N, C-alpha and C positions, 0 to 999 in steps of 0.2 A: 772860332773855327769849327768847334764841335757842332754848334747850332747850324752853321752853314751846311755841314755834312748831312745832318738830319733832313734839312729842307731839300737838299739835292736828291737824297734817297727817296723822299716822298714824291718829288717830281718824276723821277724815273719809274717808280712803282705805278703812278697814275698813267704815265705814257704806255707802260706795259699793258695795263688793263684796257686802255683804249685800243691798242693794237690787237689784243686778243679778241675784243668785241668785233672789230672790223673783219678779222679772219673768220669768226663764227658766222657773221652775216653774209659773207661772200658766197656766191653760188659755187658748187663743186666744180673743179676743173673739168674741162672736156676730156674724155678718155681718148687714148690713141685710136685714130680711125673715125671718131665721131665728128659730126658737123652740126653746128647750130643752125636750125631752120628759121627759128624766130627767137631773137634775143630780147627778152623782156623780164623784168622782175615779177615775182609772184603777186605782189600787191597791186600790180597794174591789170591783172587778169579779171575780166568782168563776165565773160560768157564764152562758152564753147558750144558750137552747133555742128552736128553731123546729120547729113541727109542723103537719102538714096531715092530710087524710083517709087518706093512705096510709102515712105514716111520720113520723119525727122525727129531728132532728139536734141534738147538743149540742157546744158548745165549752167546755172547762173546764181549769183548772189543778189538778193534784193538790196536796194539802196538804203532802206531803213529796216528797223527791227533788230533781231538778234544776230544778223550776219550769217544765218544758216544757208546752206547750199540747197537749191531746189532743182528738181528735174521736171522738164516740160516735154511731153510726148504728143506728136501730131501725126496724122495720116495724110496721104495723097491719093488721088487728086481730089480737088473740090473742097468747098467750105462747109460740107454737110455736117462734120463733127468738130466740135471745139477741142482745142488741145487740152490735155490733162496735165495738171500741175500737182506734183507729189514731193514729199520730202526726200532728199537724197541721203544715202547711207554713207558709212565710213569708206567703203570701196570707191564710191564716187568722189569723196573728198580727196583721197589719195590720187585718183586718176586726174582730177581737175588740176592739181598743182603741177602735173607733168607737162602741161601745155605752155608753161612760162617758167623758164625758157623751154622751147620745143627743140628736142634734139633728134638727130637721125644717126643711124649706124654708118651710113655712107652717103656721099654726095656724088651724083652722076652727071652733073652739069646740064646743059641745054641739049635735048635730044631731038633728032629729026622726026618727021611725021611717021615714017615706017617703024622706027623704034618705039615711039609713043604708042602705036597700035599694038606692038608686040608685048609691051609691059602692061597693057590694059588701061592706058590713060587717054586714048583717043575717044572722044564723045562719051566719056564715063559720066553717069548721073550722080556719082558719089562726090559729095563736097564736104569740106571741113572749113568752118569759119571760126576764127579765134578773135574775139573782140577784146581789145585792151582799152584802157582809159584814153589812149591817144588815137584810137580808130580800129577799123576791122582789117583782118588779113585773111585772104581767101586762098584755099588750096583745092586741087582736084585729086581724088583718090582713085587708085586702080579699080577697074570694074570687077563685078562679082565673079566673073569667069576665072580671074586670076587667083582669087582667094586671099585670105588674110595671112597665109604663110609668107607672102612677099608683098607687104603693103607699100607699094610705090606711091609717092606723093609729089605733085607738081605745084610749085609756088607760082601763083598767077601773076604776081608783081613783076617777076623777071623770067619766068618760064623754066627755072632750074628744077631738076628732078632729084628726089632723095629717096633713100630706102629706109623706112622706119623700122623700129624694132617690132617683132611680131606680137608683143603683148600690149601695145598701146591702144589699139582700136576695137578689139572684139567686145569689150564691155559696153562701148557706145552702141554697137549694133544690137546687142542683147540687153539694152538698158531696162526694159520693162521687167526683166527677170533678175538682173544683176545689181541694179543701182537704186532700187526703191527701198526706203527705210521702213522696216516692218515693226519698229518699236512702237508700243502702245502708250508708254508713260515716260515722262521726263525724270522720274524718280525711281529709286530701287525699292525692293521688297522690304528692306530693313529701315526705311526712312520715315514711315508713317507710324503713329502710335494710336490711332483711332480711325474707324471707318463707320460710315452710316449707309445702310441699305434702304432704299425707298422704292416702294411699289404702290402706285396710285396714291391714296391718301394715308398709307401706312409706312412708317419709318421705324427703323431699329438701329441703335448705335452699339458698337462694340469697342472696347479697349483692346489693344494689341499687347499681349504679354510675351516678350521674347524668351526663348529657352535655349540653353546650350545644347547644340547637336540634335535638336528636336524641332519640329515645326512650331511656329508661334501660335499661341492660344488666342482665341477670340472670347473676350469676357464681357458679358453684359454688366454695365455699371451697377445695376440694382442687385445683382447677385455675384459679387466679386470672387466668391469662392467656388463658383460653378461655371467653368468654361463651357462654351457651347460647341460640342464636337461636330454636330451637324452643320453649323454655320462655318466652322473651320474647313471642313472637307469641301463644302460648297464653294467657299471663297478661293480655295486652292485651284479649283477648276476655272473659276472666273479669271484669276490672275494669269493663268497659263493659256488663256485664249490666244490663238495665233492665226489670224485670218490668212488665207492663201495670198501670196504676193500679187497674183494677177487680179485679185478681187478687191484691191484697194481702189476706192474712187478718189478722183482728184479734188482739189480745192474748189468749192462751190458746186460740185456735182451732187445729184440726188439719184437714188435707186429708181429703176423703172416703176412708173406709177406715182412718182412724187415722193415727198418727204415721208420717211417712215414714222410711225407713232411709237413714242416711248413706252416701254414695258417696265423696266426698272433701271435704277442707277445706283452706283456705288461711289460715294464721295470720301476722299482720303484727307486726313489732317495730321499735322505734327504740332502738338500744343494747340495754340489758337490760330495757327496758320493753315489755310487750305492749300493742299498740294496739287489736287487735280481730281478728275472724276472719270468714270466709265459709264457711258449710256448705252443700253441695249434696247433696240427698237425693232418693231415688226413692219416689214414693207407691205405694200398693197398686194404683192404676189404671195405673201405668207412667209417669206424668208426673213431671217434675222440679221440685223446689221449693228455694228458698234462704232462709237467714236469716243475719243478721249480729249484731254487737254492738249495732247501733243499731235494727234493725227491731223492731216490736212483736210480730211472729210470722213465720210462713212467707209467702213470696211465690212465686206460680207463675211458672216460667220459660217463655219462648217455646219453640216446638217445636224450633228449631235448637239448643237447649242440649244436645241429645243428642250432638252432635259434640264439644262441650267435654268431656263426660264420657268419651267414647271416647279422647280425646287425653290425659286426665289420667294414664292408666297409663304412656304413653310418657314423660311429664314426670317422674313419680316414679321411674321405672326408669332414666332417662337414655339412652333409646334410642327 
């Protein structure tokens, strides 16, 4: 009898775990007054596209690779410029998940032509397309004259109109400034234990010695008791390079005048494992660009980067 009781308790405990898991997986309940515009699980979401009279923005995940979220930016009209593809940041990740399920603060039903004009939905060039694994869903957004304070949305499948929350769409309209990932490396400052600086045919390797509450030292292997303070200060500036968001080029893009010519590179290691690299290059116009193991393409560096380039020769030659 005692054994049967133990078995029964085990079955009940397992059932409880399953129930808890299902509750955790379930989407949050719709708040009072909210309406579901598009009912879909997050894993079915593949692409979100916003467009207006001047351009368009897409957030999408690639079918292969690391599953990262990407941002595609295009302009209208005409095919003169190719769309730009950039890595999307954490703000974009959070925004993307809000489209499945897509919720509205209020449903207004089907409106007549006069009311559609009053709320900015008649002949509006603004569109929203949400692509799921099962197909596309198209919506019309209120025109610019209405503003984002009252983002009305019309579901094209049945003509129903909804009032979205004011925080959902502004990031898409300002995607080039708000949604681009400015991260240069996929690893942090404390994750590498050696780096090699190469300029032309000259290379110099440093071991990284971490210190409590003080900057890490760069130590030449041949003189382990003599940290190179010049190299440390130089590399601090290299590590903190932060290209302006608007100056990030997309995947496959090149600066004006063609591919820039490499000036120097810094390669990072942890033990025998290569973590990544930073390449700094000069464009045909004289400006400096950088790219890393993480960036989608080249990123234009600020004007003061020329001083880093000048000091790179001193660092590689040890004087």
